[in-house]
N, C-alpha and C positions, 0 to 999 in steps of 0.2 A: 630376490627369488619370489615368484608368484605361487606362494603354497596356499594360498587362499581360493586360487582358480579351479575350474575342473577342467578335465582332459578336453571336453567339447569346446571350451572356451579357447583353449590353447591351440587347437588344431586349425591353422589357417590354411594355405595351399601347401602341399606336398612337393612342389615341382623341385626345389633345390633338393630335398632328402632323396627324391627319386633319381636326381642327377648324379649325385654323390655315390648312390648305389650302383648306378651303372660303371662309374669309374673304378670303384674299390673292388666290386664283387661281392660275392656272399662270404661269410666267415668260414672258417674251415671245416664246418659241419662234423667237427669231432663230437662223440657222445660227451654229455655234459660232464659225467663223472671222469672223463680221460683227461679233458682239457683243464678241468678246475684242480683234479689231483696233479697234473703236471705244472701247471701254473702256481699251485701253492707250494710245490717242492722247488720250483726255480726262485720264487720270492724268499723262501727259508734259506736257500742257499746264498741269495744276496744279503739278505741280514746278517747271516754267520760272517760273510767276506767285510761288510760294511763296519761290523761291531768286534773287530779283531784285535785291537790295540792291548798291548800287555799292561797289566797294572804295574805301579812302580814298586811294588813289595811293601809298601806303608799303607795304601788303600785297598778297598775292594770295590771302587767305583765301577770299572769295566765289568768286573764279574756280576756286580749288582745289575748293571745295564743289560748284558745278555741274559741274565736271570729273568728281567722283566720282559723281555722281547722275545726270548726263544724258547718259551715254555709252553708252546702249542697255541691253540685258538683256531678258529674257523677261517681266518684271513679273509673275512668277508669284503672288507674294504680294498684290499689288493686285488682280490678277483673282480669286482667291480670295476677297478682301474683296468685290468687286463680286457675285461669284456669289453668296455668302451674303446680300448684301443684296437679292437677288432673291426671298428668302423672304418678303419684305413689301414695301409700297409705300414704299421709302425713297428719298426725293429724290436724284436722280443727283448734284447738286453736293455734296452732303455725302459721298456716298460715294467721289467723286473726290477729295476733300480727305483723309479718312480714309485711302484706298488711298495717295495721295500721303506722307501721315505714315508709313505702314507702309514704303514704299519708301526714304524719307530715313533711317529707322532702319536699315533693312537695307543701305543704303551705308555708314552708320555702322561697322556691324559688319565689313563688308568691307575698309575701310580700315584699321580696327585690325587685323585679321586678317592683312593683307598685311605688316604691319610687321616689320622684321628681327627684334625681339624675340619675335615671334609665329611665323607660317609663313613669313616672309621670302620674299616672292613678287615678281617684277620686271614680271609681267604681269597684266592683268585686263580680260576682255572684249578681248583683242587689243592692248590699249593698254599703254604704261606704268603701273604703278601710281602712287598719289598720292605716295607717299614719294619714288619715283624721279624724277618730274618736278618735283615741288615742294619736296622736302626732308622729312626725317623730321620735324622739329619742325612744320613746318605740317601735315604728315598727321595728327598727333596732335590737334592744334587742330582740323582739319577734322573728325575723328571727333567730337570733344567738341562742336563748334558744330552738326553735324548732329543729334546727339542733342537739344540743347536746342530745335532748329527743329521736330522732330517732335513734341515735347509742345506746343511754342507753336502748332503748327497745330492741335492736338486741343484745346487750351484756348480758341482762337479760333472754334471752330465755331458755326454759327448753330443752336444745339441747346438744350435744357434742360440745366441746371447738372448735374442728375444724371447725365444721358447723357454728359456730357464727362468727368466724373469716372470713369465707368466705363470709358470707352474711355482714359484716361490711366492708370488703374490697370492694365488689361489690357496695354498696351504695356510698361509698367514692368515688371511681372511677367516678361515675354517675355525682358527684356534684363538681369534682375537676376542675383543669385548662384545663384538657382534656374533661370534660364534660359540665355541665351546667355553672359553672362560666367563663370557656374560651368561651363558646357560647354567653354568655351576654355580655363579653368584645368585642366579635367581632362585635355582633349586634351594641353596640355603635359606634364602628370605621366604620361602613358602612354607618351610617347616612349622607344623602345629596350626596352620591357617586353613580355613574354608575358603577355597578360591573356586572360580568358573573353570570349567574344562578348557575354555580358550586360553587360559594362562597357562596351563599344564601343557598345551600342544605348543605354545609358543616357546616355553623353556625346553622342550623335547627337541624343537627344530634347530635351537641354537646349541644345546649342549651335545647332542650326538647327530642330528641331522645334519649340520654344517659340514662334518667331516665325510659323511656319506655323500653329499653333494660334491664336495671336492674331489673325492675319489673318482667319481664318474666324469666329473669335467677334466681331470687332469689327464685320466687315459686319453680322452678324446684331444685335448690340447698338444698331446704329443706329436700329432701328425696335421690336426685341422684347426687352422686360425679361427678364432672367435671374431667373425666380421660380418658385415651385412650379408653376404653371399651365404653365410652358414648360420644365419640368426633363427631359422625354423630349427634347424638341428639342436642347437642349444637350448631353444625353449623346450623341445621334447625331452631332452636329458635332463633340464632342471625340473620339470614336472615329475619325470620318473622318479628321479633321486629324492625329490621332496616327499613323494608318497611312499618310496621304499624305505627312506631313513625313519620316518614317522612310524611306519608299520614295525620296524625293527625294536623301537622303543616301547611301543605298545605291547609287544610281544614280551619283552623284558619286564615290563611292569606286572603281566598276567602272570609269567613264571615266578616272579618274586612272591606272589602272592598264593601260588598253588603248588609249586615243585619243592622238593626237598633238597639240602644242600648238596647231597652227592650228586644230582641231577644238575643243578646249576654250577657246581664248581665254586660257589661263593655262598655266604651265609644268607640262608633263605629267611622271608619274612621280615626283612631289615627296614623296607619302607613303612609297615604298619608300626613296627616297634618304634621307630623314629618319628612316627606321625607325619609322614610326608604323603601329600596328596598325590595320587598318580591316577591314570587313565583307569586302572582296575577299580580303584577304590571310588572314584566318582561316577563312572559309567557302570559298574558291575562287571564281573568277569565276563559273562557270557556275550553282554553288548561289546565289550572291548575287543573279545575275539572276533566278532563279527566285524567291527572297524577295522581291525587289522585286515582281515581278508578283503574288506572293499578297498582298502589303501592298495593292496598288492593288485587287485582287479585295475584300478585306475592307472597305477604304474605301467601295466601291460598296455592299456589302451594309449597311453601317451606316447610309446614306443612303435605303436602298431604301423605308422606311416613308414618306419625304418626298412619294414620287410624282412628279409634273408639277412640284411646287415645287422639287424638288432638281435639275431639269435641268441648271442651270449647273454645279452642283457636280460632277453626273455627267460633263459634257462636260469639266471639268478632268482629270477621271481618264482620258479618252479621250485627250486631249493628251498625258498623261504616258505612257500606254501605248503610244501612236504612237513617241514619242520614245525609249522603251526598246526598242521593235521596231526602229527605225532603227539603234540603236546597240548591238544584239545581240552578244554575242561569239561569234565562230567556233566551232564544235564542234571 
């Protein structure tokens, strides 16, 4: 992933993007709040359907899995998948299940991230974390089982085998030692240390950015092969998601330093208390805020060649910008 490049460096010719646009046409031009609400509701329904097995009466495993996954959230990663799926005529039911698989995997990373051996948090989305409500052992098993269910969902899609393999590979890469797991390991290793900003950014790109990248790519992969004919498209999407994913984490760093627990839905000030270096602590809150704005601008420039086809991806940036403006630090 070329996260170190600029949008201008990645803008080669736009001929293939334009040709794809002529074939697929513009996205549905629904108002963003309409398609986002509808998409989030459809993904929520898919999650409830996919995590519906009954407990055996002796354990609370499935109840804890549903608790970890169905307790709200902005569903940003699923919506990114749906937005990228609008690049082509992707069946809605397929996108819903792929988006649900991504959210299941995201829930897995959050459950493990909250564990006492990791970030040790007692709140998530304003509710007790899974290990607090169900016990640490169950929380570990919940994370393991959610990961398995995410892959089972992708393996069971009504799609050609090559497509299913590509989607499974993409999600596995996102949570591998080169993705979320490696990023979490790096996060732990940096506690209490004075480090350069580049190392924090590298950690963020792995820990949270890799799953954002996968969300965008998986939406596209549902209908568009990653081959030589579509290389420009995937370069644009990779740069978009690299900037977007990093911006989301920078915003998270800012909010941890400035927002209260009620606003965050999780314990505020934990990074400073744990002596974790962050973008906010290294750059300062105001500079970090401007950095996030710059990243979102660069993400928009990356998908500019897509024209109307990238409308929903652009609308995701607008939502992120509005959220950042709402929580802008006071001068």
